SEZA-994526 format. One line per 10 residues: their letters; for each residue x, y, z of C-alpha. Coordinates in Angstrom, 3 decimals. Layout:
<sites>
A) X:Y:Z  ...
</sites>
This chain:
<sites>
XXXXXXXXXX) 97.780:53.741:36.707  99.809:50.662:35.799  98.663:47.409:37.362  101.512:45.425:38.905  101.423:41.674:38.329  101.117:39.168:41.162  104.864:38.613:40.951  105.475:42.299:41.560  106.683:43.083:38.033  105.208:45.531:35.564
XXXXXXXXXX) 107.031:43.815:32.714  106.491:40.078:32.134  107.991:38.199:35.074  111.130:36.050:34.652  110.440:32.467:33.628  112.690:29.447:34.258  115.725:31.683:34.694  115.056:33.712:31.531  114.441:37.458:31.622  115.185:39.711:28.658
XXXXXXXXXX) 113.229:42.802:29.706  115.929:45.182:30.841  117.955:48.080:29.484  120.013:47.130:26.417  122.296:50.178:26.665  125.728:48.808:27.726  126.750:52.235:29.058  123.818:52.353:31.493  123.897:51.041:35.081  120.613:49.232:34.332
XXXXXXXXXX) 122.203:47.214:31.531  121.334:43.571:32.198  119.428:44.485:35.392  115.756:43.516:35.476  113.270:45.754:37.245  113.046:45.652:41.038  109.577:44.340:41.970  107.406:46.321:44.401  109.685:49.289:44.057  109.101:51.925:46.756
XXXXXXXXXX) 108.137:55.471:45.835  111.242:57.361:44.768  112.555:59.688:47.461  114.286:61.792:44.810  112.783:61.366:41.296  115.933:62.902:39.803  118.054:60.031:41.204  116.261:56.765:40.503  117.963:53.641:41.888  119.370:50.779:39.822
XXXXXXXXXX) 116.541:48.531:38.707  114.120:51.423:38.251  111.871:51.119:35.196  108.478:52.363:34.155  106.015:51.591:31.402  105.656:53.937:28.458  102.784:53.922:26.009  103.622:52.992:22.434  100.077:53.421:21.109  97.377:50.887:20.357
XXXXXXXXXX) 97.567:49.349:23.819  101.143:48.196:23.450  103.177:49.402:26.471  106.962:49.421:26.357  109.621:49.437:29.053  111.399:52.685:29.905  114.699:52.764:31.751  114.592:55.554:34.336  118.385:55.870:34.370  119.156:56.524:30.689
XXXXXXXXXX) 115.676:57.051:29.219  115.948:54.145:26.752  112.527:52.846:25.661  112.347:49.261:24.436  109.692:46.711:23.519  109.016:43.877:25.950  108.989:40.134:25.287  107.302:37.225:26.992  109.991:35.329:28.882  107.850:32.195:28.856
XXXXXXXXXX) 107.530:32.393:25.072  111.305:32.822:24.679  111.819:29.799:26.938  109.500:27.755:24.703  111.291:28.863:21.538  114.692:28.194:23.102  113.574:24.658:23.960  112.467:24.206:20.350  115.722:25.327:18.727  117.847:23.411:21.266
XXXXXXXXXX) 115.776:20.208:21.214  118.468:18.418:19.198  120.889:18.868:22.104  118.758:16.892:24.551  120.331:13.424:24.721  117.957:10.461:24.383  117.152:8.612:27.572  118.389:5.333:26.089  117.238:1.797:26.910  116.483:0.939:30.524
XXXXXXXXXX) 114.914:-1.668:32.743  111.123:-1.673:32.399  110.241:-3.988:35.278  107.621:-2.437:37.570  108.858:-2.187:41.137  112.523:-2.567:40.199  114.892:-0.020:41.736  116.405:0.495:38.250  113.089:1.219:36.530  113.702:3.756:33.691
XXXXXXXXXX) 117.340:4.253:34.748  119.241:4.551:31.404  122.410:2.694:30.505  124.523:5.810:30.974  123.535:6.007:34.667  123.327:2.309:35.561  127.028:1.544:35.913  127.668:-2.173:36.419  124.038:-2.922:37.297  123.317:-3.595:33.616
XXXXXXXXXX) 125.369:-6.217:31.798  125.297:-7.424:28.208  123.536:-10.704:27.722  123.484:-11.865:24.112  121.579:-10.383:21.191  118.106:-10.563:19.748  117.318:-12.382:16.503  117.612:-9.056:14.709  121.121:-8.498:16.106  120.162:-5.906:18.737
XXXXXXXXXX) 122.154:-6.011:21.955  120.281:-7.453:24.943  120.974:-6.424:28.562  120.267:-7.938:31.964  119.381:-5.875:35.014  121.212:-7.330:38.029  118.694:-5.709:40.381  115.679:-7.711:39.147  117.433:-10.269:36.884  115.161:-9.323:33.951
XXXXXXXXXX) 116.436:-8.643:30.440  115.626:-5.854:27.989  116.744:-4.884:24.506  119.049:-1.999:23.674  118.960:0.449:20.787  118.706:-1.350:17.482  120.272:-0.330:14.225  119.076:3.015:12.938  117.955:1.338:9.705  115.851:-1.403:11.262
XXXXXXXXXX) 112.530:-1.833:9.467  114.048:-0.249:6.342  113.285:-2.304:3.273  115.821:-0.470:1.127  118.552:0.850:3.447  121.027:0.882:0.558  119.072:3.832:-0.885  119.665:6.038:2.177  123.067:7.302:1.154  121.847:8.126:-2.342
XXXXXXXXXX) 118.986:10.197:-0.938  121.312:11.933:1.550  123.795:12.840:-1.175  121.141:14.032:-3.617  119.396:16.209:-1.017  122.554:18.320:-0.696  123.417:18.259:-4.398  120.868:20.595:-5.996  118.484:17.883:-7.224  114.739:18.402:-7.286
XXXXXXXXXX) 112.621:15.958:-5.287  110.720:14.705:-8.322  113.946:13.994:-10.200  115.356:12.423:-7.034  112.430:10.011:-6.857  113.013:9.027:-10.491  116.766:8.595:-9.976  116.443:6.432:-6.860  113.365:4.571:-8.112  111.491:5.443:-4.934
XXXXXXXXXX) 107.874:6.546:-4.694  107.223:9.962:-3.164  105.958:8.559:0.150  109.093:6.438:0.622  111.316:9.350:-0.381  109.742:11.653:2.205  110.079:8.882:4.779  113.805:8.637:4.086  114.114:12.437:4.331  112.526:12.208:7.765
XXXXXXXXXX) 114.934:9.456:8.780  118.004:11.359:7.546  116.822:14.480:9.368  116.471:12.578:12.658  119.909:11.019:12.217  121.498:14.407:11.491  119.869:15.938:14.563  121.044:13.073:16.764  124.578:13.137:15.342  125.149:16.867:15.579
XXXXXXXXXX) 123.428:16.967:18.969  125.884:14.511:20.495  128.857:16.408:19.010  127.691:19.810:20.243  127.014:18.389:23.698  130.766:18.867:24.111  130.247:22.621:23.801  127.518:22.571:26.438  129.841:20.592:28.698  132.445:23.395:28.566
XXXXXXXXXX) 134.768:22.279:25.765  137.841:24.526:25.697  137.452:27.193:23.029  139.757:29.914:21.715  138.712:33.506:21.156  135.731:33.345:18.822  134.831:35.754:16.056  131.301:35.112:14.822  129.151:36.377:11.958  125.337:36.468:12.206
XXXXXXXXXX) 122.799:37.151:9.480  119.394:35.997:8.314  118.121:34.530:5.050  114.613:34.811:3.607  113.228:31.542:2.246  110.058:31.010:0.255  107.409:28.303:0.380  105.191:27.997:-2.704  101.480:28.716:-2.613  99.541:25.486:-2.996
XXXXXXXXXX) 96.035:26.704:-3.841  95.120:28.531:-7.015  92.428:30.465:-5.149  95.030:31.862:-2.765  98.282:32.598:-4.563  100.086:34.144:-1.653  103.474:32.749:-0.679  104.848:31.940:2.753  108.119:33.736:3.520  110.151:32.470:6.455
XXXXXXXXXX) 113.327:33.772:8.059  116.317:31.568:8.909  118.956:32.990:11.258  122.424:31.456:11.379  125.773:32.225:12.984  129.122:31.073:11.583  132.585:31.111:13.100  134.768:33.412:10.990  137.874:31.246:11.437  136.556:27.696:11.041
XXXXXXXXXX) 133.344:28.420:9.132  131.376:26.200:11.545  127.675:27.100:11.459  125.731:27.271:14.715  122.019:26.970:14.086  119.980:27.437:10.956  116.897:28.377:12.906  113.716:28.820:10.899  110.850:30.764:12.492  108.444:27.865:12.062
XXXXXXXXXX) 107.084:25.356:14.588  105.741:22.196:12.889  104.546:20.638:16.157  101.545:22.967:16.532  98.283:23.443:14.645  97.217:27.024:13.934  93.482:26.321:14.330  94.053:24.772:17.757  96.333:27.628:18.821  93.869:30.251:17.611
XXXXXXXXXX) 90.987:28.572:19.491  92.972:28.297:22.721  94.247:31.869:22.398  90.674:33.140:22.033  89.644:31.283:25.211  92.520:32.902:27.102  91.787:36.358:25.691  95.179:36.683:24.005  93.959:38.963:21.164  92.879:41.602:23.722
XXXXXXXXXX) 96.221:41.648:25.549  99.489:43.381:24.750  101.719:40.976:22.846  104.289:40.505:25.632  101.619:39.384:28.146  100.022:36.707:25.959  100.180:32.970:26.503  101.013:32.454:22.811  103.170:35.552:22.450  105.732:33.902:20.164
XXXXXXXXXX) 103.230:32.770:17.508  101.606:34.656:14.673  97.811:34.652:14.881  95.850:35.519:11.723  94.333:38.681:13.226  97.773:39.993:14.237  99.312:39.033:10.902  96.701:41.051:9.034  97.355:44.115:11.212  101.110:43.733:10.692
XXXXXXXXXX) 100.636:43.662:6.921  98.651:46.919:7.131  101.308:48.526:9.339  104.052:47.512:6.897  102.086:49.118:4.051  101.749:52.355:6.046  105.481:52.460:6.745  106.231:51.812:3.095  104.014:54.749:2.094  105.721:56.982:4.667
XXXXXXXXXX) 109.132:56.116:3.216  108.256:57.102:-0.344  110.424:59.894:-1.636  112.764:59.679:1.353  115.715:58.181:-0.533  118.709:60.475:-0.267  120.583:61.626:-3.310  124.159:60.675:-2.489  127.120:59.008:-4.071  127.658:56.980:-0.906
XXXXXXXXXX) 124.868:54.449:-1.365  125.942:52.267:1.563  125.856:55.198:4.007  122.390:56.073:2.713  121.255:52.477:3.235  122.533:52.501:6.821  120.709:55.754:7.556  117.513:54.428:5.955  117.542:51.418:8.276  117.742:53.698:11.309
XXXXXXXXXX) 114.889:55.810:9.899  112.814:52.666:9.321  113.333:51.712:12.972  111.871:55.057:14.045  108.701:54.329:12.061  108.125:50.911:13.644  105.984:50.537:16.744  108.231:47.629:17.717  111.778:48.661:16.899  113.011:45.052:17.080
XXXXXXXXXX) 110.559:43.640:14.515  112.684:44.216:11.433  110.981:42.023:8.815  108.252:43.788:6.831  105.227:41.807:5.704  103.326:42.204:2.426  99.769:41.615:1.303  100.964:38.852:-1.026  102.330:36.834:1.910  100.409:34.593:4.275
XXXXXXXXXX) 100.773:32.213:7.191  101.593:28.561:6.424  98.758:26.066:6.003  100.430:23.523:8.302  102.364:24.222:11.450  102.628:27.713:12.950  104.878:30.610:11.983  106.855:32.023:14.904  107.303:35.743:15.329  110.777:36.326:13.952
XXXXXXXXXX) 112.121:38.167:16.983  111.401:35.268:19.323  113.471:32.989:17.110  116.242:35.615:17.108  116.245:35.792:20.920  116.289:31.983:21.163  119.173:31.799:18.670  121.400:34.155:20.670  120.509:32.473:23.960  121.520:29.166:22.375
XXXXXXXXXX) 124.839:30.725:21.311  125.431:31.925:24.854  124.884:28.440:26.233  127.131:26.839:23.637  129.899:29.437:23.462  129.511:31.783:26.424  132.384:30.091:28.268  134.895:30.975:25.530  137.716:33.332:26.488  136.312:36.060:24.247
XXXXXXXXXX) 133.298:36.213:21.923  133.102:38.901:19.263  129.883:38.766:17.254  129.654:40.661:13.945  126.010:41.062:12.938  124.167:42.444:9.978  122.641:45.830:10.821  119.457:44.704:12.544  117.979:46.255:15.690  116.500:42.861:16.579
XXXXXXXXXX) 119.975:41.312:16.523  121.297:44.094:18.761  118.610:43.559:21.420  118.922:39.757:21.391  122.732:39.824:21.603  122.672:42.306:24.500  120.112:40.160:26.309  121.961:36.872:25.870  125.549:38.061:26.449  125.017:40.879:28.946
XXXXXXXXXX) 127.114:39.142:31.622  130.025:38.587:29.240  129.759:42.185:27.967  130.011:43.504:31.523  133.031:41.269:32.110  134.597:42.531:28.845  134.504:38.979:27.437  131.992:39.671:24.671  131.454:42.405:22.120  128.755:43.061:19.568
XXXXXXXXXX) 129.313:44.755:16.222  127.211:45.799:13.252  128.641:45.150:9.808  127.000:46.521:6.678  128.208:45.327:3.294  127.382:46.473:-0.219  125.981:43.229:-1.619  124.370:44.481:-4.807  127.482:45.234:-6.825  128.670:44.200:-10.259
XXXXXXXXXX) 131.969:42.427:-10.849  133.400:45.620:-12.320  132.377:47.618:-9.251  133.948:45.030:-6.932  137.192:45.006:-8.931  137.310:48.808:-8.912  136.785:48.975:-5.117  139.526:46.415:-4.432  141.932:48.134:-6.845  141.293:51.483:-5.163
XXXXXXXXXX) 141.987:50.000:-1.727  145.213:48.365:-2.907  146.390:51.640:-4.388  145.740:53.472:-1.123  147.491:50.734:0.863  150.530:51.058:-1.371  150.595:54.806:-0.806  150.538:54.310:2.976  153.219:51.610:2.682  155.446:53.931:0.667
XXXXXXXXXX) 155.014:56.638:3.306  155.771:54.167:6.129  158.366:51.721:4.759  159.123:50.215:8.196  155.558:48.880:8.632  154.523:45.391:7.594  151.195:44.629:5.914  149.265:44.377:9.205  150.860:47.572:10.460  149.696:49.392:7.328
XXXXXXXXXX) 146.144:48.088:7.782  146.097:49.141:11.442  147.423:52.604:10.581  144.702:53.034:7.934  142.056:51.892:10.426  143.299:54.300:13.091  142.971:57.075:10.536  139.383:56.020:9.786  138.595:55.851:13.527  139.307:59.573:13.743
XXXXXXXXXX) 136.740:60.198:10.985  133.884:58.007:12.260  130.398:59.462:11.936  127.477:59.103:14.375  124.205:57.757:13.004  120.787:56.867:14.419  118.893:57.116:17.710  121.552:55.134:19.614  124.406:57.439:18.475  126.148:54.527:16.774
XXXXXXXXXX) 129.557:55.383:15.358  130.322:53.815:11.977  133.768:53.240:10.502  134.539:52.899:6.818  136.513:49.665:6.521  139.792:50.638:4.834  140.555:47.227:3.295  137.576:45.858:1.341  137.645:42.483:-0.379  136.014:41.236:-3.536
XXXXXXXXXX) 133.383:39.435:-1.445  132.756:42.628:0.565  133.764:45.510:-1.743  132.365:48.285:0.464  131.976:47.717:4.175  131.107:49.726:7.284  131.602:48.545:10.874  129.990:49.772:14.105  131.126:48.780:17.626  127.917:48.415:19.674
XXXXXXXXXX) 129.588:47.638:23.006  132.246:50.350:22.938  132.669:50.627:26.701  136.399:50.014:26.723  138.562:46.927:26.466  140.260:44.977:29.251  143.672:46.566:29.639  146.959:45.114:30.785  148.859:46.918:33.529  151.388:48.329:31.069
XXXXXXXXXX) 148.891:49.152:28.324  148.219:52.786:27.455  145.462:54.510:25.478  147.324:54.093:22.191  147.633:50.333:22.738  143.890:50.162:23.373  143.213:52.094:20.173  145.384:49.706:18.193  143.576:46.764:19.780  140.252:48.307:18.742
XXXXXXXXXX) 141.608:48.834:15.229  142.391:45.104:14.949  138.815:44.278:15.943  137.433:46.698:13.342  139.615:45.011:10.723  138.176:41.593:11.594  134.620:42.800:11.008  133.036:40.598:8.345  129.910:38.617:7.463  131.707:36.480:4.921
XXXXXXXXXX) 131.480:33.155:6.800  127.716:33.213:7.236  127.059:34.749:3.810  129.162:32.010:2.217  127.038:29.397:3.989  123.844:31.064:2.781  125.211:31.111:-0.753  125.998:27.393:-0.526  122.476:26.734:0.740  121.056:28.458:-2.344
XXXXXXXXXX) 123.391:26.534:-4.637  123.127:23.111:-3.015  119.550:22.815:-1.742  116.977:22.948:-4.504  114.148:23.715:-2.076  116.000:26.887:-1.015  116.859:28.145:-4.500  116.062:31.792:-5.050  112.818:32.350:-6.935  112.294:34.833:-9.746
XXXXXXXXXX) 109.623:37.539:-9.780  108.335:38.508:-13.215  106.853:41.841:-14.227  103.397:40.296:-14.606  103.340:38.450:-11.293  102.572:41.503:-9.098  105.113:40.274:-6.511  103.628:36.779:-6.529  106.312:34.197:-7.125  106.157:30.512:-7.759
XXXXXXXXXX) 109.169:28.296:-8.144  108.797:24.809:-9.503  111.455:23.396:-7.173  110.511:25.256:-3.977  108.895:23.472:-1.047  105.142:23.317:-0.618  105.425:22.449:3.071  107.612:24.510:5.441  108.445:21.359:7.379  110.188:19.844:4.359
XXXXXXXXXX) 112.244:23.004:3.941  113.226:22.999:7.631  114.317:19.351:7.467  116.493:19.797:4.388  118.143:22.924:5.816  119.118:21.008:8.944  120.410:18.100:6.850  122.551:20.410:4.741  123.941:22.219:7.808  125.117:18.887:9.230
XXXXXXXXXX) 126.791:17.898:5.969  128.354:21.369:5.592  129.872:21.267:9.091  131.050:17.658:9.197  131.045:15.933:5.807  132.059:18.380:3.071  135.795:19.209:3.198  137.350:22.284:1.637  140.210:22.279:-0.882  142.642:21.411:1.953
XXXXXXXXXX) 140.580:18.438:3.104  139.303:20.208:6.224  135.719:20.536:7.392  134.479:23.341:9.690  134.016:20.797:12.506  137.658:19.722:12.184  138.861:23.321:12.393  136.738:23.942:15.485  137.829:20.713:17.173  134.568:18.753:16.991
XXXXXXXXXX) 135.922:16.147:14.533  139.275:14.672:13.561  138.459:13.892:9.926  135.641:14.409:7.408  132.640:12.329:8.493  131.339:9.915:5.829  127.615:10.179:5.167  127.267:6.537:6.231  128.460:7.343:9.745  125.672:9.871:10.124
XXXXXXXXXX) 123.094:7.490:8.674  124.074:4.606:10.954  124.845:6.693:14.010  123.339:5.361:17.259  122.873:8.116:19.862  124.063:7.295:23.333  125.538:3.956:22.261  127.385:2.735:25.323  128.392:-0.842:26.081  128.286:-1.782:29.768
XXXXXXXXXX) 130.197:-4.705:31.180  129.492:-8.034:29.508  128.013:-10.931:31.419  130.868:-13.287:30.481  129.354:-16.257:32.338  126.227:-16.171:30.194  128.062:-16.053:26.855  130.143:-18.597:24.992  133.782:-17.533:24.984  133.828:-17.118:21.222
XXXXXXXXXX) 130.887:-14.659:21.452  132.486:-12.389:23.990  134.134:-10.140:21.408  134.001:-6.414:21.919  130.875:-4.663:20.717  132.107:-1.103:20.783  130.587:1.494:18.469  132.641:2.364:15.369  134.905:5.377:15.618  133.126:8.272:13.922
X) 136.264:10.255:13.187
</sites>
């Protein structure tokens, strides 16, 4: 007998408006519908109502949710834990409160400048040059936000450090070049990180506020990043996952979310979890569900080893290596107790010594929920994702409303990445030859018409793979970056149709969407991260290392890696133009020109100048004190 919680739910109850425990099958009536609490006994078990779910055993005391309409069985997540992780990844978007009156008993106590209107007026400056304000309610004065570089002894070094951090220079060499000691260098890294977070947070606030957006085509993937072992007695590395999404048209990168929380201490979390009995509960019902505890990590390593042993000898002998890889990923999902936990752990990996590693799937859910908040108001959102069952579940959870309204679609894209230059050239040459043959047979068609015709032909030959009956299409026009590519439409429940549109028009529309399928934008960003950030450079495993790797330039602290990744993402989006002088932020509409590094370094969040108190200032001092134009 299943015990129903006090809230009336068998699955974890919704928390702060977040609930991800529902059917992820877009063709089911329960899609996006959470369970109905205190559900009455079914009058007719063969016709369960909408909102009907049950719990199914997945072994080892880990129940899963079963949809009684379509039979889909899915793992459950803690909604509270997802809320916590969402707050972590979106913390940069929370605007600072700003300076305010601090007089006890004043009606304007803690009311920031942005909300005070004409109650606050400028009244001179401090000796350090910081703007001073007077509160007209209590007639007291207070200081505003000072320069970002106040208390810096060597502010002229900031730009050098910023530039070198994104220019493939090792930290030790950076310290030598800038003539800074290591402590000062790390302090400047911290400062640059805070400035980047504040700068990009204020820009992306426009997206949260409903900035007008065109149809968006996004690419989502994850990157594995290594942190060096720091003790000779324990030579296991820390491997973390960073998920990012890039706009295919502009290249703008949303998030580079690392599954690592530096604000917590693992010993404290483990002690508190033991007091609450977390280790004895199913993962979705725990207070610290999103965090890896040592006991769980060890069990996950053992489970990964068992799955690896079960897969031995399963590799299919086929000339179509990409199709075999796609099938293997579906088979791997069948072996996992939690189908959404994609990342396999190894005995030569461990949890970080500082901070706490977050369970990867909670970061994935938070990432897609962040995307929905930033971009969900766009006219259309098409998200092309690497084949990853965790991505599928998180996308369906975050965008279920838009999917129902036919304003969002999810796609899998699988690309042959391990190919030589000769193999890439041969694949592209073969595609061009076939395109020419189709063009010769249809001389009235333009280039796009030929591509659509080839895609329509491939749509008739799509094959069904995996437990979800996913239909995969062989992309007819590969590129050198993606020489062999397969695309799967996960939300194939029809497209919004115009009054005069027929089935053939809808098929051609679908063919255009298949053609757009690509991961190039996000993969290009990941490649630039490897090339530009020394801490993220790919390590090399030698034959004698038994999988243990150590890279002289890699980070020893995950927090340093997280900071530099965020710094590089800011520079990539706003500061580094392409060959045409355009940055991704300019193409998306978040900037009018490339942003100089100095503007990020000296950016003052929430800088807003209220009305000046002209009577209190000499006329020659009443010049405008507006913030510099960032664009």
